[in-house]
C-alpha positions in Angstrom: -2.5 17.1 -57.4 -5.4 15.1 -56.3 -2.9 12.3 -55.1 -0.8 14.9 -53.2 -3.8 16.1 -51.3 -4.8 12.5 -50.2 -1.1 12.1 -49.1 -1.2 15.6 -47.3 -4.9 14.6 -45.7 -3.8 11.1 -44.6 -0.6 12.9 -42.8 -2.8 15.1 -40.8 -5.4 12.2 -40.4 -2.1 10.5 -38.7 -0.8 13.8 -36.7 -4.5 14.0 -35.1 -4.7 10.9 -34.1 -0.9 10.6 -32.5 -2.3 14.0 -30.9 -5.4 12.3 -29.6 -3.9 9.7 -27.5 -1.8 11.4 -25.1 -1.7 8.9 -22.1 1.3 9.5 -19.3 2.9 7.5 -18.1 3.2 5.6 -21.5 1.2 2.5 -22.0 3.3 -1.0 -22.9 1.0 -1.1 -26.0 -1.1 1.1 -27.5 -2.9 1.0 -31.1 -4.5 3.9 -32.1 -8.1 3.4 -34.1 -10.2 5.9 -35.8 -13.6 7.4 -34.3 -14.3 8.2 -31.0 -16.7 7.1 -28.1 -19.0 10.0 -26.9 -20.1 9.5 -22.7 -23.2 11.5 -21.9 -25.7 11.0 -19.2 -27.2 7.9 -20.5 -24.0 5.8 -20.4 -23.7 3.3 -18.1 -20.7 1.6 -16.2 -21.3 -2.0 -15.8 -19.4 -4.0 -13.5 -18.5 -7.5 -13.8 -17.6 -8.8 -10.3 -19.8 -6.0 -8.9 -18.2 -5.7 -5.5 -17.5 -2.7 -2.9 -14.0 -2.9 -4.3 -14.6 -2.6 -7.9 -17.2 0.1 -7.3 -14.7 2.3 -5.4 -12.4 1.8 -8.2 -14.9 3.5 -10.4 -16.0 6.1 -8.0 -13.2 8.5 -8.4 -14.2 8.9 -12.2 -17.4 8.9 -11.1 -17.0 12.0 -9.2 -15.3 13.7 -12.2 -18.5 13.7 -13.9 -20.6 14.3 -11.0 -19.0 17.6 -10.9 -18.0 18.7 -14.1 -21.1 17.4 -16.4 -23.1 17.8 -13.5 -24.2 14.0 -13.8 -23.0 10.7 -12.3 -23.0 7.8 -14.5 -25.1 4.9 -13.7 -23.0 2.1 -12.0 -24.8 -1.1 -12.5 -24.0 -5.3 -12.7 -26.3 -5.8 -15.3 -24.8 -6.7 -18.9 -25.7 -3.8 -22.2 -24.1 -4.0 -25.2 -24.2 0.1 -26.6 -23.2 3.4 -24.9 -21.6 1.6 -21.9 -18.2 1.3 -20.1 -17.8 -2.3 -19.1 -15.4 -3.2 -16.4 -14.7 -6.7 -16.0 -11.6 -8.7 -14.1 -9.8 -11.0 -16.2 -7.2 -13.1 -14.3 -5.2 -14.3 -16.9 -3.4 -10.9 -16.9 0.3 -10.6 -15.5 -0.3 -8.4 -12.4 -2.9 -7.0 -10.1 -2.1 -3.6 -11.7 -2.6 -4.4 -15.4 -5.2 -3.6 -17.5 -6.6 -4.0 -21.3 -8.5 -1.0 -22.6 -10.5 -1.1 -25.6 -12.5 2.0 -27.0 -15.1 1.5 -29.6 -17.5 4.0 -31.1 -20.4 2.1 -28.9 -18.6 1.3 -26.0 -15.4 1.4 -23.6 -14.0 -2.1 -22.3 -11.8 -2.6 -19.7 -10.1 -5.8 -18.4 -8.0 -5.8 -15.3 -6.9 -8.4 -12.8 -8.1 -7.0 -9.8 -10.2 -3.4 -9.3 -6.3 -1.4 -9.2 -6.0 -2.1 -12.5 -9.7 -1.1 -13.2 -8.7 2.2 -11.6 -5.6 2.6 -14.0 -7.5 2.0 -16.8 -9.8 4.9 -15.8 -7.0 7.2 -15.1 -6.2 6.4 -18.4 -9.6 7.3 -19.6 -9.4 10.4 -18.0 -6.2 11.7 -19.3 -8.1 10.9 -23.0 -11.1 13.4 -22.1 -10.9 17.0 -22.7 -8.9 18.7 -19.9 -12.5 19.9 -18.8 -13.3 16.8 -17.0 -11.0 18.2 -14.6 -13.5 21.1 -13.5 -14.5 22.2 -10.1 -17.8 23.1 -11.3 -20.3 22.3 -13.7 -19.1 23.3 -17.4 -21.1 24.4 -20.3 -23.3 21.8 -21.9 -22.1 21.9 -25.2 -18.9 20.0 -23.8 -18.9 16.7 -25.8 -16.9 14.2 -23.6 -15.4 12.4 -26.1 -12.9 9.2 -25.8 -10.5 8.3 -28.9 -10.8 4.8 -29.9 -7.7 3.0 -28.9 -6.4 -0.2 -27.9 -4.1 -0.4 -25.0 -2.7 -3.4 -23.3 -0.7 -1.9 -20.1 1.3 -2.9 -16.9 4.0 -1.3 -15.1 7.7 -2.3 -14.9 8.2 -1.6 -11.2 5.6 -2.1 -7.8 6.8 0.3 -6.2 6.1 3.8 -7.7 6.4 6.4 -5.0 7.1 9.9 -3.8 8.1 11.2 -0.3 6.6 14.3 1.2 8.5 15.9 3.6 6.1 17.3 6.2 8.3 17.7 9.3 10.4 21.6 7.9 7.4 22.4 6.5 3.8 21.1 7.6 1.5 20.3 4.9 -2.3 20.5 5.7 -4.5 17.5 5.8 -6.7 19.1 2.8 -3.4 19.9 0.9 -2.4 16.2 1.9 -5.6 14.9 -0.4 -4.6 17.1 -3.5 -1.1 15.5 -3.3 -2.6 12.3 -3.1 -4.9 13.2 -6.1 -2.0 13.6 -8.3 0.0 10.9 -7.4 -3.1 8.6 -8.3 -3.6 10.7 -11.6 0.0 9.4 -12.6 -0.6 5.9 -11.8 2.0 6.2 -8.3 1.3 3.6 -5.8 2.9 4.5 -2.8 3.3 7.9 -0.6 6.2 8.0 1.8 5.0 10.4 4.6 8.2 11.6 6.2 6.4 12.6 9.8 9.4 12.8 12.5 12.5 15.2 12.0 14.5 17.4 14.1 12.2 20.7 13.0 8.7 19.0 13.9 6.6 15.5 15.2 3.8 15.6 13.0 2.1 12.5 14.3 -0.4 12.5 17.7 0.8 9.5 19.7 -2.0 9.5 22.7 0.4 7.7 25.2 3.1 10.7 24.9 1.2 14.1 24.5 3.9 16.2 24.8 5.3 14.9 21.3 2.9 17.3 19.9 2.5 19.5 22.6 6.2 20.2 22.5 7.6 18.3 19.7 5.5 19.9 16.9 6.6 23.4 17.2 9.5 25.3 16.6 10.0 28.8 18.4 12.0 30.3 15.3 13.2 29.2 12.0 16.0 30.2 9.6 15.4 32.3 6.8 17.3 31.8 3.3 19.5 29.3 2.4 21.3 27.8 5.5 24.8 28.3 4.3 23.4 31.9 4.2 26.1 34.3 6.4 25.1 36.2 8.7 22.2 33.9 9.5 18.5 35.7 9.7 16.0 34.4 11.8 12.1 34.1 11.7 10.7 34.4 15.2 7.4 33.5 14.5 6.5 30.1 16.3 6.1 27.6 13.7 4.2 24.0 13.5 1.6 21.7 13.3 0.5 18.2 13.6 -2.0 15.7 12.4 -4.4 14.0 15.1 -5.0 10.4 14.6 -8.3 10.7 13.1 -6.6 13.2 10.5 -3.9 10.4 9.6 -6.9 7.5 9.4 -8.8 10.2 7.1 -5.8 10.9 4.9 -5.0 6.8 5.1 -8.1 6.3 4.0 -8.6 8.6 1.2 -5.1 7.0 -0.5 -6.5 3.8 -0.1 -9.8 4.4 -2.4 -7.3 5.6 -5.0 -4.8 2.7 -4.4 -2.2 4.5 -2.7 0.0 2.7 0.4 0.6 5.2 2.7 4.1 4.4 4.4 4.9 6.5 7.5 8.5 7.6 8.1 9.6 7.6 12.1 13.4 8.6 12.2 15.4 7.0 14.1 18.1 7.5 15.7 19.0 10.5 14.7 17.0 13.2 13.4 15.4 13.2 16.4 15.9 16.5 18.5 12.2 17.4 18.0 10.8 14.1 20.3 13.7 14.6 22.7 12.7 18.0 23.1 9.5 16.8 24.6 11.3 13.7 26.1 14.8 14.4 27.0 15.2 11.4 28.9 15.9 8.9 25.8 18.8 10.9 25.2 22.5 10.3 25.6 22.9 13.9 27.6 19.4 15.0 29.3 19.2 17.7 27.2 17.8 20.5 27.4 16.7 20.7 24.0 14.7 23.3 21.4 13.3 22.0 18.3 15.3 22.9 15.4 15.3 26.0 13.0 18.0 25.3 11.4 18.4 22.9 8.7 21.2 20.1 8.7 22.3 17.3 10.9 22.4 17.4 14.9 24.7 15.6 17.0 21.7 14.8 19.5 20.3 11.3 18.6 18.5 8.8 20.7 20.3 7.1 23.5 20.7 3.1 23.2 19.8 2.5 26.8 16.5 0.1 27.7 14.0 2.9 28.3 14.7 4.5 25.2 13.4 1.3 23.3 10.4 1.0 25.5 9.3 4.8 24.5 9.8 3.7 20.9 8.2 0.5 21.3 5.3 2.7 22.6 5.5 4.7 20.1 5.4 2.1 17.2 1.9 0.1 18.3 0.3 3.4 17.8 1.6 4.4 14.3 1.0 0.4 13.5 -2.6 0.7 14.3 -3.0 3.6 11.9 -1.2 2.3 9.0 -2.0 -0.9 7.0 0.6 -0.7 5.1 3.2 -3.6 4.6 6.1 -1.2 5.6 7.6 1.6 8.5 10.3 3.5 7.5 12.8 3.6 10.0 15.2 6.5 8.5 18.6 5.4 9.9 20.5 8.2 7.9 22.7 11.2 8.6 22.9 9.7 12.5 25.9 11.0 14.0 27.2 8.6 16.8 29.2 11.2 18.5 27.2 11.3 21.6 27.2 7.3 21.9 30.9 7.6 21.8 30.9 9.5 25.1 27.6 8.2 26.8 28.1 5.7 29.5 24.7 3.7 28.6 25.8 3.2 25.0 29.4 2.1 25.8 28.0 -0.4 27.9 25.3 -1.5 25.7 28.5 -2.2 23.1 30.4 -3.8 25.6 27.4 -6.4 26.8 26.1 -6.9 23.1 30.0 -7.5 22.2 30.1 -4.7 19.3 33.1 -3.4 17.8 32.1 0.2 17.0 29.5 2.7 17.1 28.3 1.4 13.3 27.4 -1.9 15.0 25.7 -0.2 17.6 23.1 1.2 14.9 22.9 -1.8 13.3 21.7 -3.3 17.0 19.2 -0.5 17.5 18.0 -0.9 14.1 17.7 -4.7 14.4 16.0 -4.5 17.6 12.8 -2.4 16.5 13.4 -4.4 12.8 12.1 -7.3 15.1 10.0 -5.6 17.1 7.7 -4.9 13.9 8.7 -8.1 12.5 6.0 -9.5 15.3 3.7 -7.1 14.5 3.7 -8.2 10.8 5.7 -5.3 9.4 8.4 -4.7 7.4 11.1 -2.1 7.6 12.6 0.5 5.0 15.6 2.4 5.7 18.0 4.9 4.2 21.2 3.5 2.8 23.2 4.3 6.0 21.4 1.3 7.3 24.1 -0.6 4.9 26.9 0.6 7.3 28.0 -2.3 10.3 25.5 -4.8 8.6 22.0 -4.8 7.2 19.3 -5.2 9.5 17.8 -8.6 8.9 14.4 -7.7 6.8 15.3 -4.8 6.0 14.4 -3.1 2.2 17.1 -0.4 1.4 16.3 3.0 -0.2 19.3 4.2 -2.4 20.1 8.1 -1.6 23.3 8.6 -1.8 23.6 7.5 -5.3 22.9 3.8 -6.5 26.2 2.7 -4.5 24.2 1.7 -1.8 21.5 -0.1 -3.6 23.8 -2.4 -5.6 25.8 -3.1 -2.8 22.3 -4.2 -0.9 21.1 -6.0 -4.4 24.0 -7.5 -4.6 23.4 -9.1 -1.4 19.8 -10.2 -1.8 18.4 -7.1 -0.3 14.9 -5.3 -2.0 16.1 -1.9 -2.9 13.9 1.2 -3.8 16.2 3.1 -5.9 15.5 7.4 -4.9 19.2 8.9 -5.7 19.9 12.3 -4.8 21.5 13.2 -8.2 18.4 12.2 -10.3 15.4 11.8 -7.5 15.7 15.0 -5.2 12.9 16.8 -6.6 13.6 19.8 -3.7 16.7 20.7 -6.5 15.9 23.8 -9.4 14.8 22.3 -12.3 16.8 24.3 -14.6 19.8 27.2 -14.2 17.1 30.2 -14.6 15.1 28.7 -12.1 15.5 31.4 -9.0 12.1 31.4 -7.1 12.2 28.6 -4.6 14.2 25.0 -3.6 18.2 24.7 -3.7 20.3 25.7 -5.8 22.9 23.3 -5.2 22.2 21.0 -7.8 20.0 21.0 -11.1 17.7 17.9 -11.9 15.9 19.1 -15.1 13.0 17.1 -16.4 15.0 15.2 -19.1 17.2 14.1 -16.3 14.7 12.7 -13.9 13.5 11.1 -17.5 16.2 9.4 -18.5 16.9 7.8 -15.4 16.3 3.9 -14.9 16.1 2.5 -11.6 18.2 -0.6 -12.4 21.9 -0.3 -12.9 23.5 -2.1 -15.8 26.5 -3.5 -13.6 23.6 -5.8 -11.6 23.1 -8.9 -13.5 19.6 -10.1 -14.0 19.4 -12.4 -11.0 20.3 -9.5 -8.8 18.7 -6.8 -10.6 15.4 -8.8 -9.6 16.1 -7.0 -6.1 15.6 -3.4 -7.5 11.4 -2.9 -6.5 11.0 0.4 -7.9 11.7 4.1 -7.5 11.1 6.8 -5.6 11.3 10.7 -5.8 11.4 13.0 -2.7 10.6 16.1 -1.9 12.5 17.6 1.1 10.7 21.1 2.6 13.5 23.1 4.1 12.6 25.9 1.5 9.4 25.1 0.6 6.6 27.0 2.6 3.2 26.3 0.6 1.3 24.0 -1.7 2.0 26.2 -4.1 6.1 25.9 -3.8 5.3 22.0 -3.7 3.9 21.7 -6.7 5.8 24.0 -8.4 9.1 21.5 -7.8 7.1 18.6 -7.9 5.2 19.1 -11.7 5.8 18.1 -14.1 8.9 16.2 -13.2 6.7 13.6 -11.4 5.1 12.7 -14.8 8.6 12.2 -15.9 9.0 9.9 -12.7 5.7 8.0 -13.5 7.1 7.0 -16.4 10.4 6.1 -15.0 8.7 3.7 -13.1 5.8 2.1 -15.2 7.4 2.4 -18.9 9.8 -0.3 -19.9 13.5 1.5 -20.4 13.3 0.6 -24.2 10.2 2.0 -24.8 10.7 5.3 -23.9 11.4 8.6 -25.9 11.8 12.1 -24.2 10.6 14.0 -27.3 7.6 11.7 -27.8 7.0 12.0 -23.8 7.2 16.1 -24.2 4.5 16.1 -27.0 1.9 13.7 -24.7 2.7 16.0 -21.8 1.3 18.8 -23.8 -1.8 17.3 -23.2 -1.4 16.6 -19.5 -0.5 20.2 -18.8 -4.3 21.2 -20.0 -5.5 19.0 -17.6 -2.8 20.9 -14.7 -3.9 24.2 -15.7 -7.7 23.5 -14.9 -6.8 21.7 -11.9 -4.7 25.0 -11.0 -1.6 23.2 -10.5 1.3 25.2 -10.1 3.5 23.6 -12.0 6.9 25.0 -13.4 7.6 25.8 -16.8 10.4 26.7 -18.5 
């Protein structure tokens, strides 16, 4: 009898330990220990390598305590042995995002190669704390800020782990953008792809061309319901919005403090009805145009005459100044070439440049812009249509029409970000029973997202190295509010984070779902409007 009780006690302890350590994405190595460390108002954060970047890495974590506990933790460069969160730089670790986390009853020790690793280690600590740490007001004094003892060695599998937010179809206000960024940081994602321009709205202030936002940022009407509904119904209220350059700087700086790179997308040559409404002289026909209230693909795109390139270079001059990112995304997708076929300027351009067809003309177009941006120290990203007619020099390919484009690009030596629509389009419904919002043309469940692996098996090892990461896309045709967007993003973003971070052989969907129960508690306190079965 005593033996059986002892075994039950051991099992209960083991279950308790497993439940206590719930980190998403799953760490590379995680050894659970007995006991816990308690953070209180006497706990000190000690920085070995006390500089601005390190202080920034701990400031977000400290703000959580300032709000929820009612006190900040002292940050110092002086060593201490007990009741301390010690953060030190260790150059021998594998990557800038790698970290080691050692929690004992007397201290938390964090080792990282860079401040970014320190930040990620603290996100793990955050998830191990009671979910009340997410409160936007002081909680009761009897809450104990305990962290289970654990040893974690961790580093991401892929260097690019991102989410794309489409603010053209439906505008996302500045403060909501910041909330999205905070939630990406919680999941250790490091890239925000910001889809700023499209047929339905131009969202970025360009001082040299004020009509881009005066006219291009607002549409006179918006389609109701699904685009394939018949008959079509319209909401005739004027809709739109844009970010001033000060807004852009503020959001980019906010993301940078959370170690998130913001990559702007300025669509070209297609998806350009909104800017052509403002400046129709850069089209083939001369207009007039109206900012689109329908969803889909439209024939009017940028013309290839010289004044168009001058215009786009002027625009990009201002974009480059606003975004320190290594990359500018140029779109390149869904650009019908019917106007080019019937345009005297485009046909003359093809003749002058010795181009055989309009696909090669699009490559010429993208190469001109790529060359211009290269001179400013920027690399370009494009959707996989840029492969048609020849890959622009120096481009990174974002594969969205399945994996075929990514495989082709990697096979020819180009870097690739996998974002296939059958796995990574989070505007699609999450189950057959979901009826609320989004598009019902495809079901992309939490499990389907989780089980995706960005490296296709057909790629040999020497080619697979060109797969740099993974991205989920949130197209907002049918998503109007922040609540709508969170409903489609979460908890699938948690699955995405594990796709991008955790080695394939260590992934386990059942274990992920168990760990997700703790993450949902954090979502609840944060007020995240996440999808529930």
